[in-house]
Backbone bond lengths (Angstrom), bond angles and torsions (degrees), N, CA, C in turn:
res aa  C-N    CA-C-N  psi(-1)  N-CA   C-N-CA  omega(-1)  CA-C   N-CA-C  phi
1 M - - - 1.463 - - 1.519 109.53 -
2 S 1.329 118.58 134.95 1.447 121.88 -178.71 1.513 110.43 -74.85
3 E 1.364 116.21 159.28 1.449 120.76 -179.89 1.519 111.74 -60.83
4 S 1.341 117.89 -29.88 1.452 120.85 -178.01 1.517 112.70 -67.25
5 H 1.357 116.77 -13.58 1.463 119.80 -179.58 1.524 112.60 -106.56
6 I 1.353 116.67 4.34 1.452 119.62 178.90 1.528 109.15 -62.02
7 G 1.310 117.63 127.05 1.459 121.55 174.56 1.513 115.66 79.17
8 T 1.343 118.89 4.77 1.469 119.34 -176.84 1.513 113.26 -97.16
9 L 1.320 118.50 -13.54 1.460 120.31 -174.01 1.532 111.90 -63.74
10 R 1.341 117.46 -33.42 1.456 120.90 -178.59 1.533 111.04 -108.00
11 E 1.305 116.70 16.69 1.459 120.94 -176.86 1.531 111.05 -68.21
12 K 1.323 116.40 134.19 1.451 122.13 179.10 1.526 110.05 -84.71
13 P 1.348 117.20 155.14 1.469 120.65 -176.16 1.525 114.43 -58.57
14 L 1.338 118.34 -41.29 1.463 119.97 -178.96 1.520 110.79 -62.70
15 H 1.314 116.27 -44.23 1.465 121.34 179.12 1.521 110.32 -61.58
16 A 1.329 116.81 -45.48 1.469 120.89 -178.63 1.525 111.25 -63.55
17 S 1.336 116.96 -41.44 1.465 120.71 -178.98 1.519 111.47 -65.83
18 L 1.326 116.87 -42.29 1.454 119.91 -179.95 1.525 111.68 -69.31
19 K 1.303 115.85 -33.27 1.465 120.16 177.71 1.527 110.24 -63.01
20 Q 1.307 115.97 -42.68 1.462 119.82 177.43 1.526 111.02 -67.99
21 W 1.320 116.68 -40.89 1.464 121.18 -177.58 1.527 112.57 -62.29
22 C 1.323 117.03 -40.64 1.468 119.79 -174.62 1.522 113.35 -88.35
23 S 1.307 117.89 1.42 1.468 120.78 -178.90 1.522 110.92 -94.60
24 Q 1.329 114.44 162.72 1.457 123.08 177.03 1.529 108.75 -121.21
25 P 1.340 117.76 157.88 1.470 119.29 176.77 1.535 110.71 -53.89
26 G 1.304 115.57 133.16 1.455 120.64 -179.96 1.513 114.77 94.67
27 D 1.341 117.51 -10.82 1.463 120.14 177.24 1.527 110.17 -69.41
28 A 1.324 115.23 153.75 1.465 120.88 179.73 1.521 109.79 -106.43
29 F 1.343 116.30 139.88 1.459 121.99 -178.28 1.527 111.31 -106.55
30 E 1.340 115.04 146.84 1.461 122.13 173.90 1.531 111.31 50.10
31 Q 1.320 115.11 55.69 1.458 121.11 -177.24 1.527 111.49 -100.74
32 P 1.346 117.33 136.93 1.466 119.69 174.52 1.526 110.15 -74.89
33 V 1.330 115.95 128.14 1.465 121.86 178.52 1.524 108.48 -136.42
34 D 1.319 116.47 113.27 1.468 122.15 176.72 1.528 112.54 49.55
35 G 1.314 115.67 44.37 1.457 120.93 174.05 1.515 115.22 89.30
36 F 1.322 118.06 2.62 1.466 122.17 179.37 1.521 109.68 -127.67
37 V 1.332 116.35 149.83 1.463 120.75 175.95 1.523 108.31 -93.76
38 I 1.335 116.36 125.74 1.454 123.04 -175.56 1.523 109.85 -104.77
39 D 1.315 116.94 136.12 1.468 121.12 -178.65 1.521 111.90 -59.66
40 V 1.338 116.36 -53.08 1.466 121.00 -178.54 1.522 108.94 -138.91
41 V 1.334 116.42 129.35 1.462 121.35 172.20 1.525 106.33 -107.84
42 S 1.337 115.32 113.33 1.454 121.58 -176.12 1.520 109.15 -119.28
43 N 1.330 116.43 100.19 1.463 121.95 -173.23 1.525 109.12 55.03
44 D 1.331 118.53 -116.93 1.465 119.64 -178.41 1.522 112.05 -100.39
45 M 1.332 117.77 13.50 1.463 120.78 179.80 1.528 111.36 -111.21
46 L 1.323 115.55 135.71 1.454 122.04 174.25 1.527 107.58 -98.00
47 I 1.320 116.95 126.55 1.461 121.73 -178.62 1.520 109.53 -112.67
48 E 1.315 115.54 124.49 1.454 121.87 178.11 1.529 109.42 -116.14
49 V 1.327 116.78 121.39 1.461 121.55 174.77 1.521 107.64 -89.57
50 Q 1.328 116.17 117.57 1.457 120.48 -177.46 1.521 108.91 -124.72
51 T 1.322 116.36 105.36 1.457 120.25 -176.47 1.526 112.01 -79.93
52 R 1.336 116.74 -17.41 1.463 120.80 177.84 1.525 109.13 -167.80
53 S 1.323 116.86 170.70 1.457 124.40 171.75 1.526 114.50 55.19
54 F 1.336 115.58 72.93 1.463 119.74 173.50 1.526 110.99 -64.27
55 S 1.330 117.38 -26.26 1.458 119.74 -178.87 1.522 111.70 -60.61
56 S 1.339 116.48 -30.90 1.464 119.97 -178.51 1.522 112.33 -71.12
57 M 1.339 117.60 -16.90 1.458 120.14 -179.07 1.532 112.49 -109.45
58 K 1.318 117.54 8.58 1.457 120.57 -176.09 1.526 111.83 -59.73
59 R 1.316 116.81 -48.46 1.466 120.16 -179.22 1.527 110.57 -62.81
60 K 1.311 116.42 -41.81 1.465 121.68 -179.67 1.517 110.92 -61.90
61 L 1.328 117.07 -47.95 1.454 120.80 179.54 1.522 111.51 -62.16
62 A 1.321 115.70 -47.63 1.458 120.00 -176.76 1.527 111.39 -59.91
63 R 1.317 116.44 -42.99 1.463 120.02 -178.05 1.527 111.56 -69.01
64 L 1.316 117.54 -44.32 1.457 120.29 -178.78 1.529 111.62 -67.24
65 L 1.325 116.85 -35.39 1.470 119.96 175.92 1.524 110.39 -67.99
66 E 1.306 115.52 -38.85 1.463 120.31 177.72 1.527 111.24 -60.85
67 L 1.336 115.73 -32.98 1.463 120.69 -179.50 1.531 112.72 -84.65
68 G 1.338 116.78 1.39 1.454 120.22 172.71 1.514 116.50 94.22
69 H 1.328 118.35 14.78 1.462 120.78 -179.24 1.533 111.15 -84.77
70 R 1.328 115.99 148.43 1.461 122.81 169.76 1.519 107.70 -88.92
71 I 1.328 116.63 133.79 1.472 120.53 -174.65 1.524 110.36 -133.13
72 R 1.313 114.95 139.47 1.462 122.00 170.35 1.525 108.22 -121.69
73 V 1.333 116.36 127.74 1.454 122.08 175.70 1.529 107.99 -102.04
74 V 1.322 116.51 121.19 1.461 122.69 179.59 1.530 108.14 -99.58
75 H 1.330 115.93 122.37 1.464 120.08 -175.38 1.524 110.69 -129.96
76 P 1.343 118.32 120.46 1.469 120.85 179.22 1.527 112.61 -85.73
77 I 1.315 115.78 142.21 1.460 122.50 172.34 1.528 107.09 -130.71
78 A 1.314 116.91 122.11 1.466 121.28 -175.64 1.523 110.50 -80.92
79 I 1.335 116.28 115.62 1.467 118.67 173.91 1.530 110.14 -87.54
80 D 1.327 116.02 -21.99 1.464 121.52 173.16 1.524 108.05 -136.08
81 K 1.313 116.10 134.87 1.464 119.60 -176.79 1.520 110.38 -141.77
82 W 1.330 115.44 130.90 1.458 122.43 172.50 1.523 108.32 -99.80
83 I 1.325 116.54 128.60 1.457 121.69 176.45 1.525 107.56 -95.55
84 V 1.327 115.30 117.75 1.464 121.62 -175.09 1.529 108.90 -115.18
85 K 1.320 117.06 121.30 1.461 121.54 176.98 1.525 108.83 -94.40
86 V 1.337 115.54 133.65 1.460 120.39 179.71 1.526 109.38 -125.00
87 D 1.346 115.76 155.62 1.466 120.23 177.72 1.519 109.65 -88.73
88 D 1.321 116.79 -174.83 1.457 121.03 -176.23 1.524 112.79 -63.88
89 E 1.320 117.65 -20.46 1.469 121.35 178.00 1.523 111.69 -91.03
90 G 1.330 116.62 -2.60 1.455 120.33 179.97 1.510 114.29 88.46
91 D 1.330 117.63 6.04 1.462 120.50 179.48 1.531 110.26 -82.35
92 E 1.324 116.07 140.73 1.456 121.34 -178.71 1.525 110.99 -69.56
93 I 1.349 115.56 131.25 1.463 120.04 178.68 1.525 111.48 -124.11
94 G 1.319 116.90 -0.46 1.458 119.71 178.64 1.512 110.92 -174.95
95 R 1.327 115.74 147.95 1.463 121.00 -179.45 1.529 109.12 -150.02
96 R 1.334 115.16 135.22 1.456 120.04 174.66 1.529 109.01 -150.94
97 K 1.319 115.34 154.41 1.461 119.63 178.01 1.515 109.45 -87.60
98 S 1.333 116.24 131.33 1.456 120.71 -179.92 1.526 110.08 -68.42
99 P 1.334 117.40 138.47 1.471 120.08 176.66 1.526 112.12 -74.90
100 R 1.311 116.89 -10.39 1.462 121.01 -178.63 1.530 110.53 -88.81
101 H 1.317 115.20 138.25 1.457 121.04 179.17 1.530 108.66 -128.17
102 G 1.318 116.23 128.47 1.443 120.73 179.79 1.523 111.64 -75.32
103 A 1.344 115.82 167.69 1.459 123.14 177.59 1.521 107.94 -144.87
104 P 1.340 117.99 156.34 1.469 119.98 -178.97 1.513 113.54 -53.13
105 T 1.333 117.92 -33.52 1.464 120.35 -178.38 1.526 112.72 -65.80
106 D 1.329 118.11 -14.11 1.468 120.39 177.52 1.523 111.53 -63.31
107 I 1.323 117.77 -16.69 1.466 119.73 179.29 1.526 111.23 -64.17
108 F 1.331 117.63 -22.32 1.459 119.21 -179.17 1.527 112.33 -67.06
109 A 1.328 117.53 -19.96 1.466 120.06 174.36 1.521 110.45 -62.90
110 E 1.336 116.84 -24.81 1.462 121.65 177.56 1.528 111.45 -99.01
111 L 1.334 117.52 -40.83 1.465 120.28 -178.85 1.523 112.19 -61.11
112 V 1.339 116.86 -25.38 1.461 120.12 -178.41 1.524 112.11 -60.61
113 S 1.334 117.37 -20.44 1.473 120.14 -179.70 1.529 112.91 -87.66
114 I 1.344 117.59 -9.31 1.471 120.20 179.61 1.529 111.03 -135.37
115 P 1.326 119.10 49.03 1.470 120.51 -173.69 1.523 113.40 -61.49
116 D 1.325 117.17 -31.16 1.468 120.39 -177.76 1.522 113.01 -75.27
117 L 1.334 118.00 -10.52 1.463 121.04 -178.89 1.524 113.06 -104.67
118 I 1.330 117.79 -13.79 1.460 121.14 -170.33 1.521 112.78 -54.06
119 L 1.326 117.30 -43.28 1.469 120.75 -175.14 1.521 113.69 -100.31
120 H 1.318 117.56 17.31 1.469 118.71 175.90 1.527 108.00 -59.44
121 P 1.332 117.97 131.38 1.476 120.84 -174.64 1.521 115.10 -62.99
122 A 1.334 117.72 -17.95 1.469 120.47 -179.60 1.523 112.58 -101.22
123 L 1.335 116.89 10.79 1.465 121.08 -176.76 1.520 110.29 -126.85
124 D 1.328 116.45 135.90 1.463 119.61 169.18 1.521 109.68 -139.16
125 F 1.334 115.10 167.48 1.455 122.24 -176.32 1.527 108.67 -124.90
126 L 1.321 115.78 125.84 1.453 121.09 177.34 1.522 108.37 -104.68
127 I 1.336 115.94 108.16 1.461 121.39 176.75 1.522 107.97 -83.27
128 V 1.323 116.16 126.49 1.462 121.53 179.63 1.519 108.18 -113.92
129 M 1.323 116.06 112.19 1.454 120.92 178.73 1.528 107.89 -83.50
130 T 1.314 116.16 125.21 1.462 120.69 -168.58 1.526 113.47 -126.08
131 G 1.322 114.20 162.49 1.447 123.02 160.46 1.517 105.83 -106.84
132 E 1.319 117.70 131.37 1.461 121.23 -172.67 1.524 111.74 -135.83
133 E 1.321 114.06 159.42 1.454 122.90 164.06 1.524 107.91 -108.45
134 E 1.322 116.37 136.55 1.457 121.51 175.03 1.525 107.56 -115.20
135 L 1.332 116.46 110.40 1.457 121.11 -178.92 1.522 110.40 -85.88
136 R 1.333 115.28 131.62 1.461 121.01 178.95 1.519 109.85 -124.84
137 R 1.336 114.27 137.39 1.464 121.65 178.21 1.528 108.44 -119.91
138 H 1.329 117.39 144.13 1.453 120.56 -176.52 1.519 111.56 -80.34
139 D 1.345 114.70 128.89 1.462 122.09 174.54 1.519 106.54 -141.61
140 P 1.329 117.48 102.66 1.470 120.68 -174.18 1.523 114.09 -63.48
141 T 1.325 118.70 -12.11 1.472 121.24 179.75 1.519 112.32 -89.57
142 K 1.330 117.63 -3.70 1.468 120.35 -175.48 1.524 110.56 -133.57
143 A 1.342 113.88 169.08 1.465 122.60 171.69 1.517 112.75 48.28
144 W 1.335 117.40 56.73 1.455 119.69 -177.45 1.526 112.60 -62.33
145 R 1.329 117.00 -26.58 1.464 119.21 178.82 1.528 111.60 -68.35
146 R 1.333 116.18 -25.11 1.465 119.75 176.77 1.520 110.45 -103.56
147 R 1.317 117.12 19.14 1.463 122.80 179.96 1.530 111.46 57.20
148 G 1.318 115.20 39.24 1.456 120.87 175.38 1.513 115.80 89.20
149 W 1.322 118.66 0.42 1.463 120.87 179.93 1.526 109.99 -87.85
150 V 1.320 115.36 110.87 1.460 122.73 -174.24 1.531 109.99 -101.08
151 V 1.339 115.65 136.23 1.466 119.65 176.38 1.523 109.05 -69.01
152 Q 1.317 115.98 119.59 1.460 121.52 -178.97 1.519 111.48 -91.08
153 E 1.327 116.78 -43.27 1.452 120.65 179.52 1.520 109.97 -168.37
154 R 1.326 115.42 166.18 1.456 122.13 175.37 1.523 107.96 -118.58
155 R 1.325 115.89 143.62 1.461 120.76 -179.47 1.517 110.09 -126.64
156 L 1.307 116.24 137.38 1.462 122.31 179.77 1.521 110.51 -77.84
157 L 1.336 116.70 128.38 1.454 122.10 174.84 1.529 111.36 -102.45
158 E 1.337 116.25 -41.19 1.458 119.83 179.95 1.524 110.47 -162.01
159 I 1.344 114.54 157.76 1.453 122.11 171.22 1.517 106.41 -98.50
160 C 1.328 117.17 119.25 1.466 121.02 -176.06 1.521 112.58 -94.40
161 D 1.315 117.24 -35.68 1.464 120.89 -178.53 1.521 108.00 -169.80
162 T 1.327 115.90 167.65 1.459 120.78 177.22 1.515 109.86 -140.23
163 L 1.313 115.95 154.94 1.458 121.75 178.59 1.516 107.70 -149.14
164 I 1.321 116.71 135.02 1.450 119.94 -179.11 1.520 110.43 -109.23
165 L 1.326 116.48 139.80 1.455 123.00 176.85 1.517 108.67 -118.58
166 S 1.322 116.54 120.34 1.457 118.85 179.47 1.525 113.37 -141.75
167 D 1.331 118.25 -10.92 1.463 119.72 -178.69 1.524 110.12 -151.98
168 T 1.334 115.75 -178.76 1.462 120.19 -175.38 1.526 112.16 -65.09
169 A 1.336 117.73 -34.32 1.467 119.72 178.88 1.522 110.99 -64.45
170 D 1.337 117.09 -38.64 1.459 120.62 177.83 1.526 110.71 -63.67
171 L 1.340 116.34 -42.37 1.461 120.14 179.22 1.522 110.69 -65.11
172 A 1.331 116.80 -45.33 1.460 120.68 179.64 1.518 110.94 -63.54
173 G 1.330 117.01 -28.51 1.451 120.64 179.61 1.515 114.01 -65.62
174 L 1.322 117.66 -14.24 1.466 121.03 177.08 1.525 112.39 -85.66
175 L 1.329 116.51 -7.80 1.454 119.51 175.40 1.534 109.74 -75.76
176 P 1.319 118.38 141.88 1.468 120.67 178.70 1.527 110.94 -60.55
177 S 1.315 116.38 140.63 1.465 120.87 -177.44 1.523 112.47 -65.80
178 D 1.334 116.85 -24.60 1.462 119.76 -178.30 1.526 112.93 -96.76
179 L 1.332 116.98 9.70 1.463 120.14 178.16 1.526 109.24 -73.31
180 A 1.326 116.60 134.91 1.459 120.69 178.54 1.521 110.62 -63.01
181 T 1.325 116.54 158.39 1.469 120.94 179.56 1.516 111.15 -59.62
182 E 1.331 116.17 -36.10 1.462 120.82 175.51 1.525 108.34 -112.96
183 W 1.343 116.22 134.10 1.459 119.68 -171.93 1.530 111.22 -155.03
184 T 1.310 115.04 160.98 1.462 122.20 172.85 1.526 108.05 -109.31
185 T 1.313 117.04 171.43 1.461 118.72 178.39 1.524 111.46 -67.15
186 A 1.337 117.78 -25.49 1.469 120.07 174.50 1.526 109.59 -66.73
187 D 1.343 116.53 -42.24 1.465 120.75 176.91 1.521 110.53 -61.91
188 L 1.332 115.55 -43.02 1.460 120.65 -178.33 1.524 110.86 -65.01
189 A 1.319 117.20 -44.48 1.466 120.81 179.52 1.519 110.93 -60.98
190 A 1.318 117.13 -41.69 1.461 120.82 -179.90 1.525 111.23 -66.03
191 A 1.332 116.47 -42.27 1.464 120.45 -179.32 1.529 111.54 -68.14
192 L 1.328 116.34 -35.40 1.462 120.65 179.33 1.528 112.17 -78.23
193 G 1.335 115.71 -28.17 1.458 119.38 -171.01 1.515 111.20 71.80
194 R 1.332 115.78 31.42 1.460 121.91 -179.23 1.527 109.17 -121.16
195 P 1.332 117.87 165.01 1.468 120.32 178.98 1.527 112.36 -61.22
196 R 1.322 115.56 152.30 1.467 121.40 180.00 1.527 110.92 -57.75
197 R 1.324 116.42 -34.26 1.460 119.78 -178.81 1.530 111.25 -60.74
198 I 1.327 117.59 -42.14 1.463 120.81 177.85 1.524 110.14 -63.28
199 A 1.338 116.70 -42.10 1.463 120.78 179.06 1.524 110.84 -61.48
200 Q 1.319 117.74 -39.60 1.467 121.21 178.61 1.524 111.13 -66.02
201 Q 1.331 116.46 -42.56 1.465 120.04 178.76 1.525 111.06 -65.82
202 M 1.326 116.12 -39.22 1.460 121.10 178.32 1.524 110.33 -64.95
203 A 1.322 117.27 -45.58 1.464 121.26 179.99 1.525 110.72 -60.39
204 Y 1.333 116.19 -41.36 1.467 119.96 178.89 1.526 110.82 -60.90
205 C 1.333 116.53 -47.55 1.459 120.20 -178.82 1.528 111.22 -64.72
206 L 1.328 116.72 -42.79 1.465 120.02 179.88 1.523 110.95 -64.66
207 R 1.304 115.99 -36.07 1.467 120.28 177.05 1.529 110.53 -65.77
208 E 1.324 116.89 -45.44 1.457 120.70 -179.65 1.528 111.89 -65.41
209 C 1.342 117.00 -27.27 1.464 121.62 -178.83 1.525 112.71 -94.13
210 G 1.324 117.38 0.49 1.454 120.29 177.84 1.514 114.58 78.86
211 V 1.321 117.46 12.66 1.467 120.88 178.97 1.527 110.53 -82.11
212 A 1.307 116.84 -33.43 1.460 122.41 178.46 1.524 108.76 -130.25
213 M 1.322 115.58 142.70 1.457 120.84 -178.46 1.519 110.23 -123.98
214 P 1.348 118.49 137.45 1.465 120.20 174.91 1.528 109.94 -71.13
215 V 1.328 116.29 131.92 1.467 119.82 -176.87 1.525 112.90 -123.74
216 G 1.319 117.11 -0.39 1.456 119.76 -179.96 1.510 111.34 164.00
217 K 1.318 115.79 -164.24 1.462 120.43 179.56 1.523 109.60 -135.28
218 Q 1.322 114.22 150.90 1.458 123.05 175.13 1.512 105.77 -125.10
219 G 1.336 115.68 93.82 1.454 119.50 -169.11 1.515 108.23 69.19
220 N 1.338 116.83 -123.81 1.462 120.65 176.51 1.527 112.83 -93.36
221 A 1.322 117.23 -2.23 1.469 121.02 -175.81 1.521 111.05 -92.10
222 I 1.323 115.43 137.82 1.464 120.98 175.58 1.525 108.96 -75.48
223 V 1.318 116.11 135.76 1.457 121.97 174.87 1.520 108.09 -98.48
224 Y 1.341 115.99 126.94 1.458 122.04 179.68 1.522 109.90 -108.29
225 R 1.342 114.59 154.06 1.450 120.97 171.46 1.518 108.58 -122.43
226 T 1.311 116.01 133.65 1.456 120.65 178.52 1.526 108.92 -83.28
227 D 1.340 116.51 123.90 1.458 121.05 -175.51 1.511 113.79 -110.91
228 V 1.346 117.61 5.85 1.464 121.02 -177.94 1.511 109.32 -121.81
229 D 1.325 116.92 133.57 1.461 121.62 177.75 1.518 108.80 -70.47
230 S 1.336 117.91 126.09 1.459 121.71 -177.91 1.525 113.24 -91.89
231 S 1.322 117.57 2.85 1.461 119.60 -172.70 1.516 113.60 -70.62
232 E 1.340 117.33 -15.51 1.456 119.85 -177.25 1.520 112.84 -100.83
233 A 1.330 118.34 9.98 1.469 120.39 178.80 1.522 110.04 -57.44
234 R 1.346 115.12 139.73 1.448 120.00 -172.66 1.514 111.12 -111.04
235 S 1.312 116.15 150.79 1.465 121.78 169.05 1.502 107.15 -130.03
236 I 1.345 116.80 158.63 1.440 120.36 178.37 1.515 108.61 -122.34
237 P 1.312 118.03 150.27 1.458 119.98 -176.17 1.503 112.21 -66.04
238 S 1.342 116.34 150.45 1.460 120.95 177.42 1.513 109.68 -80.76
């Protein structure tokens, strides 16, 4: 098997589509670099498409950064998702639009596992807001919460927007503009319109990165103060 096919045999459609989308003519795919296989090598930048579980790549990122490589992590978040049920032959038997919509702040569910790497000067994160299909196949032995409907794969339908995170201003730019200077995670969750768990993960990451500082308590809740101006947060065109 050639090096260009390393790691592609079990590649999922969403990962493959994003890998193609973020590459440029002349880039190399699935290349071995210092003991790791890299999704895309683009000039002097290593690009890793990570659809989930940043914790699984922590060792890889840390080692490659230690060796002096520039890295971009591409992470999709579905703002619109169609749930498609298929039978054992793969034929569609049902389709509905999910009532859930992702947001850029959902990336903190993954960043929380690598807080010490977030602000490394040679690392950035490209959030890709997507429209997706999520294919589910019935398996009565699994996924009892979904009554046996197991997620088989995700497919990219469209790129809706992109946002890059590389410094404290970018992180602060994800805070709601109407959030008070001092806030709790309950305040943050309400302002974001996201679950409290996301607000807690975001607060932890911002605290570890020096964007927010704990300044007291309100009952049992920690009160944070935002110490970074968010007005310079950057986005890049899709």
